[in-house]
N, C-alpha and C positions, 0 to 999 in steps of 0.2 A: 756780490748779489744783494739787491735791495728788494724789499717786498712791501706792498701796500696792504695794510691790515687794519681792520676796524675793531675787532674784539678778540679777547682771549677767553676761551670757555674753560670752566672747571669740568672735567669729564664726569659723566653721570650726574650732572647737576644742571638745573635750568638757569642758574645764575650766569650772567656774562658780564664782563667788565669792559666798558667802552674805552677804546684807545683812539687817539687822533690819527694814527697812520698805519699801524702794522697788524697783520694777522698771523698768529702763530701757526706752526705745523700742527697737524692732527694730534690730539692727545688721547685718542682711543687707546685701548690696551697696548702698552709698549713693553711687554714682558721680555721680548728678545733684547731690546735696548737696555732695560733695567738689569737683566742678568749680565749683559756684557759689561756694563759700567759699574756694577755693584762691587764695593770693596769687600774684602774678606771679613766675614762676621762669624767669629768662632762661636761654637755652641756653648762653651763654658767660660765664664769670666772668672779668673782667679781672684780670691778675696785679698784685699789689702791686709797688712799686719793688724792684729787686734788693737794695738795702741794707736794706730792711725785712725781706724774706725771709731775708737773711743773718743778721739779728739774732735769729732764732728766738724771737721774741715776737710776740703779737698786738697790734699798735699801729695805730690808725686815723690818718687824715690830719689829725686835729685834735690829735694828740699824746697821746691817751688810750690806756692799756694795759689789756687785758682780764685780770682777776684772778679773775673769778667766772663759772662756767658753770652755767646753770639748765637742767636736763634734764627735759623732760616725758616720763614713761615710759608714760603712757596718756592717752587723751582721754576716758575714761569717768569718770563721777561719779554718786554716789547722791543728790546734791542738784541742784536746779535754781534756783540763786540768781538773784534778780531782776536783779542787776547783771552777770550772767555768761551763763547758759545758759537758753534757753527749753525748755519741756517737750517740744517736738517735735524737738529736736536729735537727729540720728542720728550714730552713731559709725562710725569707719573699721573695715573688716575687718582682722583680726589680721595678715594677710600684708602689709598696707600699713604696719605699725608696725615700729619697730626691735626687734630681738631683744635679749635680755639681753647676749649676747656683743658685739653691735654697740654697745650703750650703753657697756659696759665699755671697749671699744677706744677709742671717742671720748673717754671720760673720761681714759684714759691718755695719748692724744696731746695733749689739752688741757693736762694737767699738764706735759708736756714743754715746753710753750710758756709756762709761767709761771702757769697757773691754780692758785690755792691754795684755792679753795672750790668745792664742787659742791653744788647744791641740787636734790633730786629733787622734781619737781612733777607736776601732772596738768592737767586732771582731778583725780581723787582717787587718789594713788599707792598707798594702802593696798589698793586693789582689785586691783592687779597680782598674779597668782598666783605670780610668781617674784621678788617684791620682795626677799626675803632673799638670793637668789642675786645679784641686782643689787648689793646693798649689799656683800656679801662679796667680789664680783668687783672692785668699785671699790677696796675697801680693800686687796685683795691687789696691785692694779696701781698704786696711788698712795698718797701719804701726805697727801692733801688733807683738809681738813675736809669731812665729809659731813653735810649737813643735809637735812631733809625738811619740806615743808609739807603739812598735812592738815586736813580739816575736823573731825577728832577723833572722829567718830561711831562708828568701828569699832574703836577701840583696846581692847586687853586687856593685862594685865600680861605674859601669856605672849608675845604678839606683840612688845611693846616690849623685853622681855628678849632675845628672839631677834634682833631688829634691832640692839640694842646690842652683843650678842656678835659679830654679823656685821661691825660696824664703824661703825654710825650714831653720830654725835657728839651731835646735838641735834635738837630738833623746833621747828616753828612751827605753831600751831594757829589756824585762823580761827574766830571766834565773833562774830556780828553782832548778837546780842540775847540777853538773859538772861530775857526774858519769853516764856513758851510760845506765846502767840498771835502775837507779833511774829516769833519764831523760825520758826514754821510758815509765816508769810506770806512772809518773806524767802527761806527756803530751799526753799519749796514742798515740804516734806516732812512726814511725820507724826511725826518724831522730836522729842524735847524737848531744850532746852538743857542739862538735867541730864546727858544722855549725853555731851555735849562737856566739860562741867565735870568729869565723872568722868575723862575722858581727860586733862584738864589735871592733875588730881591724880596720876594714874598716871605721867605723864611726869616730874613733879617727883620722885616716889618712886623712879623707876628711874634718875634722874640724867641724863636726856636734856636737859641744860641747858647754857647759859642758854636757858630757854624763852621764846619770844616768842609773843604773841597778836595776831592781826590782826582789825580790824573795818573795814568799809566802811559809813559812815553815808550814808543816802539820805533826802533830805527827804520827809516824808510816810510813810516806812516805819519808820525807827528813829532818826531824827535827834536825838531827845530822850533817848537812852540813854547819852550820853557818860559821865556821872557813874557810872551803874550799872556800865558796863563798866570804868571806871577803878578801881572798887572791887576788881575781880579782881586787878589788879596788887598792891594792898595785901594782899589775902587770901592770895595764893600767892607773893608775893615775886618776881614775874616782870615782864617788860616788856609793857605793853599799848600796841599801836600802832594809830593811826587813819590809814587810808589814804583819800585823796580818791577819790570816785567818778569812774571814768575811762570814756572812750568805747570800751569793749571788750566790750559786751554783744551777744549773738547776735541780739537783737531790733532792734538798731541804733536804740534809742529813747532813747539818752543825751541828756540835757537839762541844760545848765549850771545852770539854775535849781534842779535837784534836788541839786546837789553842795553838800555842807557843807564849807566850807574848813577847813584846818587851824587857821587863826587863830580862826575862830568856835568850833571844838571846844575849843581851848585856853581861850578866855574862859569857856566853859561850865564846864569842869572847875575852873578857878581860882576860880570863884565859890564853890566848895565846898572844894577842896583847893589850897592855895598850892603852886606849883611853882617849882623852881629848875633852871636849865639845867645839864647836866652839864659842858658844854664839853670833853667827851672824845671826841666822835664822830669816827670815821675820816673823812677827807675824801671817801672813796668811799661812805660810808654813805648810804642812802636816807632815813634817819630823823634828825630832830633830837630828842634825848632830854632828859628832865627827871626829877628826883627830887622826892619829896614834901618840902616845907619842914619838915614836922613830924617828919621822921625815920622815917616809916613805911617798911616794905620795899617794894620794887618800883619800877618806872620807867614813865614815859609817853613814847611816841614819836609824832611826827607826820610823816607822809609826804605831801608836797604836790606831786605831779607836775603838777597842773593850775595851781594858784595860785602856785607857787614852784618851777618846774622845776629839777632838779639834773643836767641833761644834761651840763653842762660837766665833771663829775667822774665820769661813768658808767664803770664798769669791767666791765660785764656783757655777755654774749652768751647767746643762747638756742638750744637744740636741741629741736625739736618731736618729738612722739611718732612722727610719720611721716617723720622723718629730714631735716628741713630746718633750716638755720641762719638765724636772724633776727638782724641786727645790733642791732635795737631792738624793744621790745615793740610799738611802733607802726609798724614797717616795713611798707611796701607791697610790698617785694621780699624774697624769701627764696631761699636757695640750697640745692640738694639734695645732701646728703652721702650719702643712701641709694644714689644711682646709683654713686657712687665705691665705697662699701662692697661693693656687690653685683657690681661689675665687677672686684673683686680689687685695689683700690688699695693701695699700700704705705703704711706709717706716714708716710713722708716726703711722699708725695702728699697724704695727709690733713692733715698739718701745713701744707703750702703752701695747701691749701684753706681752713683756718681763718684763716691769715694774710691771704689774699686777701679773704675775706669781711669780715674786721674792717676792712680798708682802705676798704671801701665804706660804713662806718658814717657816718651823717649827723650834723651838729652837734647837732641836737635834734629833738624830735617835732613842734614847731609847733602844739600844740593851741590856743594862743591866736590863731593866725593865721586869718583868714577863709577861707584856701585849704586849711585842714586837712581831710583826708579820713579818716574812720574806717577802720581796717584791715578787710579783708574777713573775716578769721578772728577769732573772739572769743577771749577769754582762755582758755576751756576747751580750745580747739584748739591753742593755742600755749604754754600754761604760763605761770605767773606768775613 
């Protein structure tokens, strides 16, 4: 299913964001959808041990420290990618989402606890009408690296310059196909991959680097495009990363047989371009990276959360657009920061909240286990 859409509205708001092609489903009250998709939010968050709180760092019971906070600033998107969001997904009313000031405050508290990088995610964050305000507010309140992940379809030089002036350091762009028919099928949009490729060129030109590109290969959809996508790394001198298909789709149709492993993708690329490991990856990095043996510019990265989990070195926490903190992308439990924010909690109380939530972080996601249960909320609702 494809749809021609011109704008995505923020419910209960006169603001609308212009889009080149797609119109989102109605975002009027979606209480039934919200209740159905909501994760378990316990009423009481147990406190972390006193010595952990006293350390003023977010450390879990497995010895991992949180250094990266991924903040979903909107659940809206102008794509309906097959591995993420079905066409009939409804969005939350705006009053259920964090305001820019609340996002900025949570970012500031997180930095005080040792976070050194914040990634703005969605949905599609470039749809947020106050994105520049959010970036500039985080920059004024912190000195963290500010990155943003986008599908790249709505970028302009003017917007990129504005965001960079506001404090954005770098971009990551998702592109799952370079073939128009495949791109349309995967994204369920009427846009062409050339629009995203133009966005890549603009990010490089504006210095929002090091630029990373993400692709999810799904068997029967785009699994045979690894080499074509790898050529983008060589063309633009950027890092092309291949992410294994994960059970985070709103259709709950994930099937392991459709997943293309990182090992298979690497073999496919190396049949054309010999690769050499960089051996410089940070231990907290999700990707294992390689350079081209022939000296061509660019790098290739492989992210293998299913076939080769990296949970043991995880340094990430996620804040959803509706104000919940998730210890893991695959968490079945999340904790409401929104309630604290709107009850007038102090920064110290918010800091303790972050510390306590981190302490609940599990050792791993257990996708390989027969007991694994896919999270109720899809990627689009919780942010990548």
